[in-house]
C-alpha positions in Angstrom: 48.0 95.8 15.6 49.5 92.9 15.3 49.2 89.7 17.9 53.0 90.1 18.7 52.6 93.7 19.2 50.3 93.4 22.3 52.1 90.4 24.0 55.1 92.1 24.0 56.5 92.7 27.9 60.1 93.3 29.4 62.9 92.7 27.6 66.0 91.1 28.8 68.0 94.5 29.5 65.1 96.1 31.3 65.2 93.1 33.7 68.8 93.0 33.9 69.1 97.0 35.0 65.8 96.4 37.4 68.0 93.7 39.2 70.6 95.7 39.5 68.9 98.1 41.2 67.1 95.7 43.3 70.5 94.3 44.2 71.9 98.0 44.8 69.1 98.5 47.3 69.5 95.1 49.1 73.1 95.6 49.3 72.6 98.6 50.9 69.9 97.6 53.6 72.6 94.9 54.5 75.2 97.0 54.8 72.7 99.0 57.5 72.1 95.9 59.1 75.1 95.2 59.8 76.1 98.3 61.2 73.6 98.6 63.1 74.4 94.9 64.6 77.8 96.3 65.4 76.9 99.0 66.8 74.4 97.3 68.9 76.9 94.9 70.3 79.5 97.1 70.8 77.1 99.1 73.1 76.4 95.7 74.9 79.5 95.1 75.0 80.5 98.3 76.9 77.0 98.0 78.8 78.4 94.7 80.3 82.1 95.7 80.3 81.3 98.8 82.5 78.2 97.1 84.8 81.1 94.3 85.8 83.9 96.8 86.6 81.8 98.8 89.1 80.4 95.4 90.5 84.1 94.1 91.1 85.3 98.1 92.5 82.5 97.8 94.9 83.2 94.6 96.4 86.9 95.7 96.7 86.3 98.9 97.9 83.9 97.5 100.8 86.4 94.8 102.2 89.3 97.3 101.7 87.7 100.1 103.7 87.6 97.9 106.9 91.5 96.3 107.1 92.5 96.5 110.2 89.2 96.8 111.7 89.4 96.0 115.8 86.2 96.8 117.0 85.5 100.8 118.0 89.5 101.4 117.2 91.6 100.4 114.3 95.1 98.2 114.5 97.6 101.5 113.9 95.7 102.8 117.0 96.1 99.8 119.2 99.9 99.8 118.5 100.2 103.3 119.6 98.7 102.6 122.6 101.5 100.3 122.8 100.0 98.4 126.0 99.8 94.8 124.2 95.9 95.0 124.4 95.5 93.4 121.1 95.7 89.5 121.6 96.2 86.9 118.6 96.0 83.5 119.5 95.7 81.6 116.6 99.7 80.9 116.8 100.8 81.9 113.7 103.8 84.0 113.3 103.4 87.6 112.5 104.5 88.4 109.1 104.6 85.2 107.7 102.0 85.7 105.1 99.6 82.7 107.1 95.8 83.5 106.1 95.4 83.9 109.6 98.0 86.9 110.5 95.5 89.3 111.4 98.5 91.2 112.8 99.0 92.4 108.5 95.2 93.4 107.6 96.5 94.3 104.6 99.1 92.5 102.2 99.6 91.9 98.8 101.8 90.1 95.7 103.2 91.9 92.8 103.3 90.0 89.5 106.2 90.3 87.7 106.3 93.1 85.2 103.7 94.7 85.7 104.9 97.7 87.5 103.9 101.8 86.4 105.8 102.1 83.1 105.8 97.9 82.2 103.1 96.7 79.3 101.2 94.0 79.0 100.5 92.5 75.9 97.1 91.1 75.5 97.2 87.1 74.3 100.9 86.8 75.0 102.6 85.1 78.2 102.3 86.7 81.2 104.4 85.8 84.8 102.7 85.6 87.7 102.6 87.1 91.5 105.8 86.2 93.1 106.9 85.7 96.7 103.4 84.2 97.4 102.9 81.9 100.5 101.8 78.0 99.7 97.7 78.7 100.7 97.8 81.6 98.3 100.0 79.1 95.8 97.6 76.2 96.5 94.3 78.5 95.3 92.0 76.6 93.8 91.2 77.6 90.9 95.0 79.1 90.6 95.4 82.5 90.2 96.5 83.5 86.6 99.4 85.1 85.5 100.1 88.8 84.9 97.7 89.9 87.5 98.3 91.3 91.5 96.8 89.5 94.5 95.6 91.3 97.7 95.5 89.6 100.8 92.8 91.7 103.4 92.1 91.2 107.0 89.4 92.4 109.2 86.6 92.2 111.4 83.1 91.6 110.3 81.5 95.1 109.8 78.7 94.2 112.3 79.0 92.3 115.5 76.7 90.7 118.4 76.6 91.9 121.7 77.9 89.2 124.2 74.9 88.9 126.7 76.6 85.9 128.5 79.8 84.3 129.2 80.3 81.0 131.0 83.7 79.4 131.9 83.9 75.8 132.5 87.5 74.7 133.0 89.6 76.2 130.5 86.5 77.2 128.0 84.7 79.7 127.6 81.0 79.8 126.2 80.1 83.0 124.8 76.3 83.6 124.5 74.7 86.3 121.8 71.0 87.0 120.2 69.7 85.1 117.9 69.8 87.9 115.6 73.5 89.0 116.3 74.5 85.0 115.6 72.4 85.9 112.4 75.0 88.7 111.4 77.8 87.0 112.4 77.1 84.0 109.7 76.0 86.6 107.1 77.8 86.5 103.9 80.2 83.9 105.4 81.5 80.8 103.1 80.1 77.7 105.6 80.1 78.0 109.5 82.3 80.4 111.0 85.4 79.1 112.8 87.5 82.3 113.8 86.0 85.4 115.7 87.2 88.4 117.6 86.2 89.6 120.9 86.4 93.6 121.6 85.2 96.3 123.9 86.8 99.3 122.4 89.9 99.1 124.6 91.1 95.4 123.9 90.7 92.5 121.2 91.5 89.1 121.4 91.5 87.0 117.9 90.3 83.2 118.7 88.8 80.1 117.0 85.8 78.9 118.4 82.7 76.3 117.6 79.3 77.8 116.7 76.2 75.7 118.9 72.6 77.6 118.3 73.8 80.7 119.9 76.8 80.3 121.7 80.4 80.4 120.4 83.0 77.9 122.2 86.2 79.0 123.0 88.8 76.6 124.4 92.3 77.6 126.1 91.9 82.0 125.9 91.4 83.9 128.7 88.5 86.1 128.4 87.9 87.0 132.2 89.2 90.6 131.5 85.6 91.6 129.4 82.9 92.8 131.1 79.4 91.3 129.2 75.6 91.8 128.7 76.9 95.6 127.6 77.1 97.8 124.4 80.6 97.8 124.2 81.8 94.1 124.3 81.2 92.8 120.5 82.0 89.4 119.1 83.2 89.9 115.6 83.5 87.0 112.8 87.2 87.4 111.7 88.2 87.4 107.8 91.3 86.4 106.1 90.2 87.6 102.5 92.3 86.8 99.2 91.1 88.8 96.3 92.3 87.8 92.9 91.7 86.8 89.1 91.6 83.3 87.5 89.5 81.2 85.2 86.1 80.3 85.7 84.2 77.0 84.5 84.2 78.9 80.8 87.4 79.5 81.1 86.7 83.2 81.0 89.0 85.4 83.4 86.7 86.7 86.4 87.3 88.3 90.3 87.7 85.7 93.0 87.7 86.1 96.4 88.6 83.0 98.9 87.9 83.0 102.8 90.7 81.5 105.4 89.3 78.7 107.4 90.3 77.9 110.9 92.8 75.5 110.0 94.7 78.0 108.1 93.9 77.8 104.3 92.0 78.8 101.8 88.6 77.4 100.8 87.7 77.4 97.3 87.4 80.6 95.6 84.1 81.9 94.9 83.8 83.6 91.6 82.3 87.5 92.0 82.2 88.8 88.7 83.5 87.8 85.5 85.1 89.5 82.4 87.7 90.9 85.0 90.7 90.2 83.0 93.5 92.0 85.0 93.9 93.4 88.6 96.6 96.2 89.5 97.1 97.8 92.9 99.6 100.6 94.6 99.6 100.8 98.0 100.3 104.6 99.6 102.3 104.7 102.5 102.0 107.1 105.8 104.9 109.7 106.7 105.8 107.9 109.3 108.3 105.1 108.7 108.2 102.9 111.7 104.8 103.3 113.7 104.9 103.2 117.3 103.9 104.9 120.8 106.7 107.4 119.9 105.9 107.8 116.7 102.1 107.6 115.8 100.8 107.8 112.2 100.7 111.3 110.4 97.5 110.3 108.2 99.6 111.8 105.1 100.4 109.4 102.2 103.9 110.5 101.1 104.8 107.5 98.7 102.8 105.1 96.1 104.3 101.5 96.0 104.0 98.2 94.3 103.6 95.1 96.3 107.5 94.2 96.0 108.9 97.4 96.9 106.6 97.7 100.3 107.7 93.9 101.8 108.3 90.9 100.6 110.1 89.8 103.8 107.9 87.1 106.1 108.8 88.0 109.8 108.7 91.3 112.0 109.9 93.6 109.4 106.8 93.1 106.6 104.5 93.5 109.9 105.7 96.8 110.0 106.2 98.3 106.6 102.5 96.9 106.0 101.4 98.7 108.5 101.8 101.9 106.7 99.6 101.6 104.4 97.0 104.0 104.4 95.1 104.1 100.8 95.2 101.7 98.0 94.7 102.6 94.6 93.1 99.7 92.4 93.4 99.1 88.8 90.7 97.0 87.0 91.2 96.0 83.4 87.4 94.8 82.3 86.2 92.9 78.9 83.0 92.2 77.5 82.1 88.3 78.0 81.4 87.9 74.0 82.8 89.6 70.6 81.6 92.8 70.6 83.1 94.2 67.0 85.6 96.6 69.0 88.5 97.5 66.6 92.6 97.4 68.1 93.7 100.8 69.4 95.9 102.0 66.5 99.2 103.5 67.6 100.9 102.8 71.1 99.3 106.9 71.9 96.0 105.5 72.3 96.6 102.1 74.3 94.9 101.8 77.5 96.3 101.9 80.7 96.1 100.9 83.7 97.7 102.7 87.0 100.7 103.2 84.5 100.4 99.5 82.9 99.7 99.9 79.2 97.9 97.5 77.8 99.0 97.3 74.1 96.3 94.9 71.8 97.2 91.3 70.8 97.3 90.5 67.1 94.9 89.3 65.9 92.2 91.6 68.2 90.1 89.3 69.6 87.1 92.3 69.0 86.1 91.9 72.6 85.8 95.6 74.4 87.7 96.7 77.2 88.0 99.4 79.5 90.1 100.1 82.3 88.9 101.1 85.8 90.5 102.7 88.7 89.7 103.9 92.1 91.5 104.6 95.5 90.1 103.9 98.8 91.2 104.9 102.0 91.2 102.4 104.8 89.4 103.2 107.9 90.6 105.7 109.9 94.3 105.8 108.4 94.3 109.2 106.7 94.1 113.1 108.2 91.0 114.0 108.7 89.4 110.6 107.9 
């Protein structure tokens, strides 16, 4: 054999064929990797969306169920008794929308264009909630447009047994145990200043100052209460507002702000990120005017958006909101990052939140989104509840 025959290797054509085969295999592996990565991102986005929505609904449900809590009985029961045994010693006009207006345990504000059958398009300008009082307009951070706003007023779930009461001039000092005081301070934003005293037959709401295990109350007559028994309890009185706002990363989030003793809301606290929109429907009792002669039936016969319940700022609003026995909450949650999600292809597959259609924007931001809804019965306001 000649030296040239022994030295012969791959030809150029064979090398090119091998390279093409290698590139095809590499392209297939790359496609598998991209698809696997997209599926992983979509799965993670769906998990984060669901986790955040459940966490947000849990917060809302706990406080919603306690709206109107006044010790052993709720506010409707006190109204039906018609004995004036709940006194609101805060100098607030009933129905005014003041953060400390405990005559209205639940109140809402509807964003324009977000009633059932309306459509919201992602990425476009949405309308803000209307008829909001100054205290809500001044919230920090400010509420985002397009979402409803929910106001709740309630007594803390756990109270402290009053072990002693002393009177010095116009001031009354209430004493509780150290454990009881710890319960009153639990989950509060700062030191509580608004309290309520209740014994299952009456209740008083007032401002007070904490010192150790005592609360000093001025110019409120509490002499009708017996102390050192299992019935007279001291509660923290909370005025809460739930709303959607942008956090420090410019991401939408569910916020909650608490009222202080001066009748204003402190800065909102971020509860859950990724909550893009909140919609609310209010279930009304069959009795249109709850009073001694016309008690509530506990049957929900109508569901309305907040603006159709009442936008008044007087006693009319108080009576209208007293009918609310159930609230439907709808949340639109989205993943914190892009999740390789695709936009719905037709109007038939658009997402909806309590009857409000959510249309995808163009271009779509590839966030995973989910709609979550729950119906919440207020404490002791439904038949059989």
